[in-house]
N, C-alpha and C positions, 0 to 999 in steps of 0.2 A: 644525619650527616654533620652533626656538631663537632665530631672528632675526626672528620675526614682528613684534614691536613696532617694531623698527628699520626694517623694510621695509614696514610697514603702509600708509604713504601711497601706495606704488607697487604693492603686490602683494596682501597678504592681505585688506585691506579691500575690494578689488574682487571677490575670491572670495566674501566674506561677502555683498556686495551681489547677486552673481549667484545665489547659493543662495536669498537672501531673495526675489528676483524669481521664481524658479521656484516656490517654495512659494505665494507670493501669486497667481501666475498660476492654479494649480491649485485652491486652496482657496477663494479669494474668487469665482473664476470659477464653481466648482461651486455655491456658495451662491446665486449670482444666477440660476441656472437654475430656481429653484423657481417662479418666475412662469409659466414654460413649462408646468409640470406641474399648476398649480393646478386648471384646469378639467377636465383628464382624470382626475385623482385624485378630485375631488369627484363627478364624473359616474359613474365606475365604482363607487365605494364608497358613493354616495348620501349623502354628507356635505354639510352647509351650509358656507358659506365662513367662518363664525365658527370652526368646528371646526379647520380647517387653519390658519387665521390665528392662533388661540390657540396651537397647537403651534409655529408659527414664532416667536411671541412668547416662548414658554417657552425655546426655543433661544437667542434674543437675550438674555433676562433672565439665564439661567444663565451664559452666556459672559461677560456683563458683571459679574455678581456675583463670579465667580472671577478676573476680570482683575487686581485688585490683588494677589491671592495668587500668581498665576502670574508677575506682573511682579516681585514680591519674590523669587521663586525664581530668576528670571533674573538679578537684581541680585546675588544671593548665590552662585549655583552655576554661572552661565553658561547659555547657551541650548541647547547641543547636545542633551542628553538630554531636556530639556523639549520641544523641538520634535520630536525623533525619536519619542517616545512619543505625542505629541499627533497628529501626522500619521498615525500608524498607526491610532489610534482613529477619526480622522476618516474615513479610507478605509474601514474596516470598517463604520462607521455608515452612510455613504452606500450601500455595497453592500447592507446589510441593509434599507434603505428599500424595495428592490425586492420584498420579501416581505410588505409591509404588508397587513393585513386589517382591523384594528381601530384605533380612535383611540389607545387606550392603548399599543399596540405602537409606533405612530409617536412617541408621546410619549417612550417609552424610547429608541428608537434615534435619532430626529432631535432631539427636544427635549433629552434628558439626554446621550446618548452623544456626538453631534455638537456639541451645545452646549458640553459640558465640554472636548472636543478643540479647539474654536475658541478657547477661553480660553488654551490653551497654545501656540497656533500663529497668533495673530491678526496682522493687518497693523500693529496698534498696537505689539506686541512687536518685530516685525521692523523697524519704523520706528525705534524706540528703540535697537535694536542698531546700525542703520546710523548713527544720530546719534552714538552713542558712539565709532564708529571713524572718523568723517570730521571734518575740521577745520571751524571755524565758517564759513569763506568758501565751503565747498562743501556744507554740511550739508543745507540745504533742497533744493538741486538733486539730491543723491544720494537723499534720501528721495523726491523726485518721480520719479526713475527707478524706484524700487520700486513706486510707485503707478501708474506707466505700465504695468507688467507686469500689475498687477491689472486695469487697463482692458482690456489685450489679452486677459486670461483671460476677462473678462466677455463680450467680443466673440466670441472663438473658441468658448467653450463654450456660449454662448447659441445660436449657429447649429448647432453640432454636436449639442446636445441635442435641438434642434427636429427635425433631420433623423433622429436616432436614434429619436426618439419616433414619427415617421411610419413608420419602417421596422420597429421592434422593439417599440413600446409603451413606456410610462413605467417599467414594471418592469425590463425588461432594460437600459433606458438607465441606470438607477441602478446596476445591477450592473456594467456595463462602466465606468461613471465611477468607481465605487469601486475597481475593480482598477487603473485608470489612475492614481488618486491614490496608491495604495500603490507602484506601480512608479516614479513620478517623484519624489515628495516625500521618501521615506525617505533615498535617497542624498544628496539636497540638504541635508537636515537634518544629516546626519553631517559635512558640511563646516563647520558652525559651530564656534566655539571652545568648549572645555570650561571647567571651573572654573579650572584653573591658567593657561590662556592668558588667560582673562578677568582674573584677578587680576594677571597680569604687565602686561597692557595698561593696567589702571586705575592701577597704581603708576607706570608709565612716563609716562602722560599727566599724572599729578599732578605728577611731577618736572619735566616739560618745560613745563607750563602757565605762561605769562607774562602771563596776563590778570588783571585785577582781579576779585576775588570780588564778586558782585552783592550788594546790600543784603538780598535775600530768599533767598540761597543757603542751603540746609539740609543738615544731616548726617543727619537722620531725616525720612522722607517726611511723618510726621504734623505736623511744624512748618509745612508749607506750607498746611495747612488753615486756618491763622489769618490768611492774607492774601487780599486781594480778587482779584488777577489769576487765581489758579487757579479760583475760583468763576466768574469771567467767561468764561474758556476753557471750563469745563465747561458753563456754560449755553448757549453757542453750539454746543458739540458735542452737547449733548442735542438741540437742534433739528436739527443736521445729521443725527444718526441717525434722528430722527423723519421727516425728509423723504426721505432716501436710501432708507430701507427701505420706503417707500410704493411704490417701484418694483416690489415684489412683486405689486401690484395693477394695475400699468400696463397690462399686456396685457389683463387682464379689463375694466379701465376702457375701453379702446379698443374691444374687441369688443362690449361692452355698448352703446356709442354707435353701433354699426353698421359700424365699420371692420373689414377683413379681418384675420384672425389673422396672416397672413404680412406684412401691412403693419405691424402692431404690432411684430412681431419685427424687421423691417427698421428701424423707427424706433428701437427700443431698441438695435439694433446700431449704428445711426448715432451714438447717444449714446456708445457705448463708443469709437468712433473719435474723436469730438471730445473725450471725456474723456482720451484718450491725449495730445492736443495741450494740453488745458487743464491737466493735471497738470504737464507739463513747463514750460509757461509760468508757472504759479503758483510752481513752485520757483525759477525764475530771477528772476522779479519779486520774490519774497519776500526774496531776498538783497540786493535793491536798494531797494525802497520801504518795507520793514518788514513784519513778520509780521501785525500787527493790521490793516493796510490790506487785505492780501490776503483775510484772513478776512471783513472787513466787505463787500468787493466780491463775494466768492464767495456769500455768503448773500443779498445784494441781487439778484444775477443769477438765482439759483435762485427767489427770489420772483417775478420777472418771468416765468420759465419756467412756474411753476405757474399764474400768473394767466392766461397765454396759453392754456394747456390748458383752463382753466375757461371763459373768455369767448369764445373763438373756436371754434365748433362746425363745424370744417372739417378735412379729412384733413391739410391742410398744417400744422395746429396741432401734430400729432404730431411733425413734423420741426422746427418752431420750438422746441418744448419740448426735443427732443433736442439741438439745437445750443446753445441758450442754457443749458439745464440741464447739458449735458455739459461745458461750460466750467467749471462750478463743482463738478461731482460729486465729484472727488477733489482739489479744490484746497485743502480745509481741512487734511487730516492732516499735510502737510509743515510747515505753519506752526504747527499746534497743538503738534506734538512739538518742533520747533526752538525755539519761544518758551518752552515749558515748561522745556527744558533750559537755555536762556539766562537764565531768571529764577531757577530753583531749583537749577541745577547738574546735572551728568551722573551723580553718584553714585547717585541714587535715580530716575533717569529711567524705568527699567522699571516701577517701582511707580506712579509719577505718571502715566505713559502709560496704565497699566491703569486708574487711577482715572478718567481722562478717558474711556477707552473705556467704562467702566461707565455713565457718564452717557449716552454715545452709544447704548449698547445698551438701556438703560432707555427712552430716547425712541423707539428703533426698535421695541422690543417693544410699547410702548403703542400706537404708530400703526398697526402691522400688525394687532394685535388689534382696536383701536377701529374701523379702517376696515372690517374684516370684519363686525364687530358691527353697525355702522351700515348696511352694505349689506343685511344680512338684515332690518333694521327698516325701512329707507327705500327699498331697491331701487336705490340709487345711491352714488356716491362724492363727490358735490359738496361736502358739508359737511366731509368729511375733508380734501379738497384745499384748501378755503377756509381751514381752520384752519392747515394747513401754510404757506400764503402769508402769513398774518398773523404766525405764529411766526417765519418767516424775516426779516420786516422788523424785529422785535424783536431777533433774534440779530445782525443787521447792526449795529444801533445800539449794542448792548452791546459788540460786537467793536471798533468804532471808538473806544470809550471807554477801552480798555485803556491804561494808562500805560507803554507799552513803553520809551520813551526814559528813563524814570525808573528802571526796574528791570532791563532786559536788559543783559547784559555786552557785547553788541555795541556799546553806546554808551558803556561804561565802559572798554572794553579799549583797548590802544594801537592806533594807526592801522593797523598791519600786521595786526592780527587782525580788524578790522572791514571791512565791504564795503558801504559806502553809508549812507544816512540811516536 
C-alpha cells in the first residue's frame, strides 16, 4: 500500500467503497428486518408494542450518542479497527437476540450491545470515509453507490428474514443472521485503511488540494457549532431519522388495517427496489443541481408518501407509499455528508457526520418509541404518521433555505473542481 495515495483515484478508493458497500448491505439490512419480527416477538413473549419500541429506541439513541465519539476516533486513528471491532460486536449481538426471554435481556443485547456496535460501523461513518477518498465531482455519486447497497441489503434481508422466520421461527433466524454478519463483514472491515494510511492520504490530499477554503471551514469540529448551516442540516436529518425509522411499524400498520402480512412485506420490498434507484438518482442530481435542493425535494416527496398512506385506505396506497417514499428514503445521506464536507472541510468530517447522525438517531428513537406508546394508548398509528408528514414539510422548507452557494467550496473552487450549479 505504499503507492495507495498516488493510485487512490483508480484503485484503492474503489476497494474502500466495495468494503463499505458490503458492510452497509449486511448491517443496515439486518436492522431493517426488525419490523418483520415485531409481531412474532410480542406475541410469543406477551409484550406490548411500547416495550419493544422502547428497546429499539434505546438502540437508536445510544448509537446516536456515541456517533460523535466514534467519528472522532475514525478521524484520528483511521477506520480499520474501529469497524472491525464494531461489526464483530454487531454480529454477536444479533445472534444473542435469538435467546431473548425478558425485556432487560433484549435491552442489553440489542439496545446496548448492537446499539454501541452500530455507532462504530454506521452508514454515516462509511459515507464520511467514502467522501474523504473521492474527489468533489464524484463524491455524492460514490456515496450514493454505498447507499444503494444499503437499499439492496434492506430488500434481500427483508425477504430472507421473512422466509427464515416462516421456516425456523424468529429465534433461529436471528442466530443465522448473526453468524452471516460475522462471516461477511469482518473480512470487509479489514480492507479499510489503518491509521498510517489515513494520515498519508490526508497529507497527500492537503498538498494536492487546489480549491479555495470555504468561509466556514474548521480545524476543530466544535467550531462548526457556531454556524447556522450545520443546525439546518441537523434539523432536517432529525426529521429524516424520525420518519425513516417509523418503517419499523409499517408492517404492523398495514396488517392492523387489514392488509395481508405478505402484501406488506412485498410493499416494503418494493420500496427497497425503488430506494436503489432513488439513491443513485439523488447522488447524480446532487452533483448537478446542488445538495440543498435534493434534500428539500427528498423530504417533500416523503411527506407526500406519508399523506397518501394516511388518506387513502386502499391496498394500492401501500405501493404508492413504497414508490414515492422509496425515491426519498436514502436520498438524504449523500447530500448531507457531501455538503457538510464542502462547507466545513474534510478534516473533521467523521466527527461532524457523527453529530449529524446523532440528530438522526435521536429523531428515530423518539418516533419509534412514541409510535409504540401511542399505539398502546389509542390502538392506531394515525397520529404518529400525521406528525411525521407535518415534520417533513418543515424539514423541506428548512433545507431549501440553506445558503449553499455562499458557503460551499463547490462554488468557491476553480471551475475544474466544480460540477454544476
